[in-house]
C-alpha atoms as one frame of an Amber mdcrd trajectory, in Angstrom:
protein
 -20.410 -57.868  73.882 -22.465 -60.427  75.837 -25.893 -61.998  75.446 -28.275
 -60.675  78.094 -31.637 -62.242  77.293 -33.507 -64.524  74.915 -37.176 -63.628
  74.368 -39.885 -65.624  72.611 -42.984 -64.289  70.858 -45.943 -66.306  69.597
 -47.661 -64.663  66.635 -50.534 -66.474  64.876 -48.845 -69.847  64.117 -45.274
 -68.634  64.322 -42.555 -68.506  66.944 -40.149 -65.568  66.853 -37.017 -65.369
  68.999 -35.190 -62.172  69.925 -31.734 -62.075  71.478 -30.708 -58.968  73.419
 -27.094 -57.990  74.132 -25.496 -55.705  76.700 -24.462 -53.313  73.890 -28.049
 -52.577  72.888 -27.843 -54.692  69.735 -30.616 -57.240  69.263 -31.272 -59.918
  66.681 -34.434 -61.649  65.495 -34.892 -65.275  64.452 -37.702 -67.681  63.668
 -38.394 -71.367  64.292 -40.113 -73.633  61.762 -42.092 -76.011  63.925 -45.450
 -74.292  63.684 -47.670 -77.190  64.810 -45.844 -77.303  68.183 -44.306 -73.891
  68.996 -44.580 -74.417  72.739 -42.341 -77.473  72.464 -39.689 -75.234  70.895
 -40.090 -72.724  73.726 -39.363 -75.561  76.149 -36.086 -76.226  74.365 -35.249
 -72.521  74.262 -35.739 -72.281  78.016 -32.931 -74.810  78.366 -30.740 -73.042
  75.800 -31.228 -69.753  77.654 -29.221 -70.935  80.652 -26.190 -71.548  78.463
 -26.485 -68.486  76.202 -26.723 -65.787  78.873 -23.342 -64.140  79.266 -21.907
 -65.639  76.066 -20.247 -63.752  73.214 -22.927 -63.652  70.470 -20.309 -63.564
  67.702 -19.095 -67.139  68.365 -21.963 -68.402  66.237 -20.679 -71.749  64.993
 -19.268 -72.577  68.438 -22.666 -72.006  70.035 -24.271 -74.085  67.278 -22.002
 -77.032  68.022 -22.440 -76.697  71.787 -26.238 -76.592  71.674 -26.434 -79.422
  69.147 -24.086 -81.770  70.994 -24.582 -81.122  74.702 -27.428 -83.664  74.763
 -27.916 -86.952  72.964 -31.400 -86.014  71.763 -32.192 -84.745  68.266 -35.348
 -83.806  66.379 -37.537 -81.017  65.076 -38.146 -79.118  68.344 -34.438 -78.976
  69.148 -33.394 -78.059  65.608 -36.100 -75.398  65.287 -34.915 -73.778  68.533
 -31.292 -73.946  67.425 -32.213 -72.503  64.018 -34.014 -69.513  65.525 -31.066
 -68.801  67.827 -28.626 -69.043  64.936 -30.593 -66.651  62.714 -30.834 -64.111
  65.527 -27.086 -64.341  66.197 -26.309 -63.657  62.538 -28.637 -60.645  62.693
 -26.635 -59.388  65.675 -23.330 -60.034  63.897 -24.434 -58.059  60.857 -25.476
 -55.128  63.004 -22.241 -55.302  65.017 -20.055 -55.270  61.898 -22.429 -52.866
  60.131 -22.836 -55.220  57.186 -25.609 -57.260  55.587 -25.526 -60.874  56.732
 -24.717 -62.108  53.219 -21.506 -60.038  53.257 -20.379 -62.034  56.294 -21.101
 -65.290  54.465 -18.605 -64.605  51.696 -20.415 -61.874  49.822 -23.157 -61.812
  47.212 -23.267 -64.288  44.348 -26.246 -62.359  42.971 -27.946 -58.995  43.430
 -31.528 -60.201  43.639 -33.372 -63.360  44.593 -35.760 -65.048  42.158 -39.062
 -65.628  43.927 -41.504 -68.413  43.148 -45.133 -67.468  43.770 -47.134 -70.045
  45.708 -50.649 -70.467  44.332 -52.244 -72.979  46.668 -55.752 -73.807  45.496
 -57.034 -76.875  43.704 -59.986 -75.113  42.027 -58.941 -74.802  38.386 -60.382
 -71.354  37.631 -58.858 -69.886  40.787 -55.579 -71.652  40.057 -55.388 -70.208
  36.547 -56.319 -66.735  37.793 -53.672 -66.955  40.517 -50.797 -67.937  38.243
 -51.804 -65.339  35.670 -51.717 -62.681  38.363 -48.302 -63.871  39.502 -46.945
 -63.645  35.958 -48.468 -60.189  35.520 -46.590 -59.136  38.661 -43.322 -60.208
  37.053 -42.818 -63.728  38.424 -40.998 -66.195  36.198 -41.744 -69.171  38.455
 -44.949 -70.409  40.077 -45.652 -73.366  42.346 -48.947 -75.204  42.579 -50.395
 -78.235  44.368 -52.567 -79.960  41.743 -53.584 -82.912  43.936 -57.291 -82.336
  44.402 -59.133 -82.568  47.671 -60.575 -86.017  48.086 -57.519 -87.610  46.498
 -57.381 -90.532  48.974 -60.754 -91.740  47.704 -59.949 -91.556  43.998 -59.213
 -94.472  41.720 -55.801 -94.277  40.052 -57.078 -93.145  36.671 -59.177 -90.369
  38.211 -56.281 -89.234  40.408 -53.880 -88.922  37.478 -56.402 -87.182  35.220
 -57.367 -84.658  37.916 -53.695 -83.757  38.475 -52.942 -83.515  34.757 -55.960
 -81.272  34.144 -54.686 -78.705  36.637 -51.080 -78.743  35.486 -52.173 -78.532
  31.862 -54.370 -75.512  32.601 -51.540 -73.769  34.419 -48.985 -74.460  31.684
 -51.387 -73.124  29.055 -52.052 -70.029  31.189 -48.408 -69.084  31.814 -46.839
 -70.219  28.545 -43.338 -71.594  27.923 -41.371 -68.739  29.519 -42.479 -69.390
  33.103 -41.217 -72.275  35.213 -43.931 -74.382  36.809 -43.184 -76.292  40.006
 -45.543 -78.993  41.259 -45.829 -79.506  45.017 -47.274 -82.908  45.860 -47.083
 -82.378  49.625 -46.100 -86.031  50.215 -49.597 -87.273  49.302 -48.700 -90.104
  46.938 -47.478 -93.639  47.416 -44.314 -94.511  45.447 -46.256 -96.382  42.745
 -48.669 -93.456  42.338 -45.867 -90.903  42.214 -44.138 -92.685  39.339 -47.334
 -92.864  37.290 -48.165 -89.198  37.966 -44.686 -88.017  36.999 -44.837 -89.916
  33.709 -48.136 -88.219  32.897 -46.665 -84.775  33.683 -43.546 -85.056  31.525
 -45.021 -83.121  28.559 -45.297 -79.988  30.718 -41.526 -79.642  31.337 -41.777
 -78.863  35.042 -38.935 -77.188  36.892 -39.381 -79.864  39.560 -41.799 -82.094
  41.411 -41.607 -81.477  45.147 -42.016 -84.148  47.830 -43.635 -86.760  45.591
 -43.759 -89.251  48.483 -43.392 -89.240  52.251 -39.829 -88.330  53.337 -39.704
 -91.218  55.800 -37.033 -93.146  53.890 -34.089 -91.891  51.858 -33.952 -95.250
  50.063 -37.616 -95.070  49.052 -37.194 -91.514  47.765 -34.125 -92.519  45.764
 -35.948 -95.492  44.229 -38.795 -93.246  43.111 -36.444 -90.577  41.744 -34.555
 -93.203  39.731 -37.753 -93.881  37.771 -38.459 -90.201  37.038 -37.337 -87.917
  34.224 -38.595 -84.771  35.972 -36.214 -83.329  38.608 -37.295 -83.872  42.207
 -37.012 -81.384  45.070 -37.216 -82.498  48.690 -35.720 -81.922  52.127 -38.005
 -79.545  54.007 -38.410 -82.072  56.831 -34.700 -82.875  57.115 -32.588 -81.326
  59.844 -28.828 -81.742  59.336 -25.982 -82.062  56.854 -25.853 -85.734  57.745
 -29.393 -86.366  56.544 -28.853 -84.289  53.404 -25.586 -86.130  52.688 -27.423
 -89.453  52.745 -30.174 -88.073  50.505 -27.710 -86.759  47.932 -25.490 -89.852
  48.017 -28.521 -92.052  47.366 -29.622 -89.902  44.420 -32.815 -88.892  46.204
 -33.060 -85.356  44.795 -31.683 -82.992  42.174 -32.842 -79.947  44.142 -32.807
 -79.763  47.927 -35.159 -77.773  50.136 -33.664 -77.023  53.560 -35.772 -74.753
  55.759 -33.603 -72.193  57.503 -35.917 -72.256  60.544 -35.528 -76.031  60.957
 -32.270 -77.166  59.339 -29.902 -75.365  61.674 -30.300 -71.742  60.671 -27.932
 -69.800  58.439 -24.809 -71.527  59.751 -25.934 -75.039  58.931 -27.885 -74.286
  55.741 -24.747 -72.742  54.235 -23.027 -76.085  54.820 -25.994 -78.001  53.383
 -25.839 -75.833  50.245 -22.147 -76.652  49.876 -22.957 -80.360  50.063 -25.480
 -79.954  47.257 -22.964 -77.986  45.220 -20.608 -80.969  45.349 -23.355 -83.025
  43.677 -24.182 -80.261  41.168 -27.478 -79.918  42.995 -29.479 -76.731  43.420
 -31.022 -75.187  46.539 -34.669 -74.093  46.572 -35.336 -73.472  50.283 -38.627
 -74.248  51.969 -40.008 -70.840  52.920 -43.527 -70.754  54.299 -43.518 -68.577
  57.405 -42.982 -64.869  58.106 -40.811 -62.128  56.588 -38.148 -62.999  59.188
 -37.504 -66.427  57.651 -37.784 -64.913  54.182 -35.114 -62.330  55.011 -32.812
 -65.024  56.416 -33.339 -67.103  53.272 -32.621 -64.084  51.065 -29.193 -63.623
  52.653 -28.426 -67.335  52.415 -29.535 -67.515  48.775 -27.520 -64.417  47.919
 -24.348 -66.020  49.273 -24.474 -69.455  47.607 -23.712 -70.202  43.935 -26.289
 -72.973  43.504 -29.521 -71.184  44.405 -32.571 -71.971  42.233 -35.794 -70.285
  43.444 -37.323 -69.155  46.737 -41.030 -69.829  47.178 -43.172 -67.557  49.337
 -46.680 -66.517  50.259 -47.606 -62.817  50.043 -46.033 -60.906  52.927 -47.692
 -57.561  52.279 -50.924 -58.421  54.122 -51.811 -59.390  57.705 -50.900 -61.350
  59.672 -47.509 -61.760  57.975 -47.043 -58.056  57.262 -47.550 -57.233  60.948
 -44.660 -59.403  62.172 -42.018 -56.899  61.018 -41.971 -53.136  60.721 -41.074
 -53.407  57.044 -40.769 -56.570  54.952 -38.433 -57.008  52.002 -40.606 -56.176
  48.982 -41.006 -58.421  45.953 -40.553 -56.349  42.813 -41.073 -57.876  39.371
 -40.686 -61.349  40.790 -37.476 -60.673  42.713 -36.337 -59.487  46.138 -33.374
 -57.170  45.962 -30.662 -58.253  48.393 -30.738 -55.627  51.172 -27.655 -53.574
  51.969 -28.746 -52.705  55.509 -26.861 -54.221  58.477 -28.077 -57.605  59.700
 -31.095 -59.287  58.146 -32.722 -56.022  57.097 -35.993 -56.566  58.995 -37.053
 -55.576  62.522 -39.631 -57.308  64.709 -42.839 -55.394  65.449 -43.641 -55.880
  69.125 -47.323 -55.174  68.549 -47.692 -58.333  66.426 -48.373 -60.816  69.284
 -51.283 -58.753  70.612 -52.734 -58.330  67.108 -52.425 -62.002  66.211 -52.458
 -64.332  69.234 -51.428 -67.959  68.922 -53.705 -70.012  66.685 -53.389 -73.592
  67.856 -53.279 -76.461  65.419 -56.137 -78.934  65.655 -55.063 -82.466  64.664
 -56.668 -83.364  61.330 -55.613 -85.373  58.334 -56.929 -86.950  55.142 -58.744
 -90.277  55.401 -59.398 -92.969  52.832 -62.839 -94.310  51.984 -62.423 -97.097
  54.531 -61.530 -94.672  57.325 -57.802 -95.380  57.389 -55.204 -92.594  57.369
 -53.935 -91.400  53.989 -50.553 -89.887  53.220 -50.273 -86.151  53.775
């Protein structure tokens, strides 16, 4: 079996990659670099020249070749490599007539615990959203309680606004639901420490990205002052970066994104690194049902999985990307037993949802300077 073609599809803000083989088997993958998908396509155009004519089942070999044939690294390259890797695993599963997780060592669990993302800072809507998630069977919810206008708030106001939202959510869901707080990198180290201390009474599952991920040392210093577990890693790319993070004590839970951190091949290795530190894996999952399906197989095949966050995939435009998404039932996705990833790309999606370009925008402080985001 040989690779014949690599196709790219832009849908809304997402880049999908399909690999065709001469045996009629195809695989689908996705890249997580949604602000700059065309940069990833540029990388894929280079990868295409190497991949045509290759055996698609030599997955790790192709990973190493594409990672090391040039001295350059970064998000565009890793997103392209990740999409290729996911698609190759989809092909392998179909070729061997097995779910991808079976090829990764088999299932450690039968279903994947999903964490419902409720991303609003309006308290009434936030409470209604988490209550709905719990009614649907979720045992974990994730919120971003940092209010709009945060860069212009005095410290006391900032902390009280965050606490008011987390308190309302904890009261709404009760003690039997895990609450995760996503800070989205908005706080300075000094602010993050003060906020975490104020949130300790709510027994959070974790605080995610409390500060900018620019420095492993800075993250580790902040984590050392916190009692609440920290989750981070969605902007990291390789086992080497995750090794440094874990060695420094920069996280208890890591968040590799399968569409950025090297696909299934590399994320399996990253999970093993975390296992050696008794760390858990809660992947960053924010795109389409293709990435969700890839994450489901990864999470099924590792012993140290925690939760998988997601946005609803049963409504457009996400629902239109695949012919059938993996359904969330009572807060879980059942690990599929179909060959490959278990989802198929819908070719009508690009015409329904053309590329929506990102417009540069960010939060500003009162004096006009750029705030963290």
